[in-house]
C-alpha angles and dihedrals in degrees: 000000000000093000090052091054092048091051092048092049092049099049099032093051091049092049093048093046091051092047092050092049091048090047090058091046091052090044091055089048090053091246095125097153090054092051093046091048093050091049093047093049092047093051091053091044090055091048089050092051091049091050090052090055092045092054097050098077091045090066096055115108095008128126120260092252093051092048090052093054093042090052093047092049091047092052092048093051093046092049089051089050092050090049092062097074092041092054090045091052091049094048100038126056093207091078126060111225096213091050091050091053090048089050091052088062095045098103091048091049091051090050091049094046092049091051093047091047091052091046093052092044093051092049091052091050090052090052092053 
């Protein structure tokens, strides 16, 4: 459980920091709805990632049937959660829809970029 929390803290804090920096960049460029949308999507992406980690220990020691229904319920709840910022962006002009969708993928992008960075770094170290 502790390693899950460490992983969540690492990637979620990086995603939020990046979103905040990009928000200020978009704010300075007078693209406030884009910045707000990115920040909103990132916040919900972080909540989704935390819920994934919260649900993992609940599945340990359960029967296959129970795990199936727990997983199905978890997916349903998380999809409903991810729909909130999308609906808000569609209904409200203060959020850019494309930026919200990009924000919803922010934690995944941070995970991917970290993996690629470590892969490139390890290949360079092998060459030396």
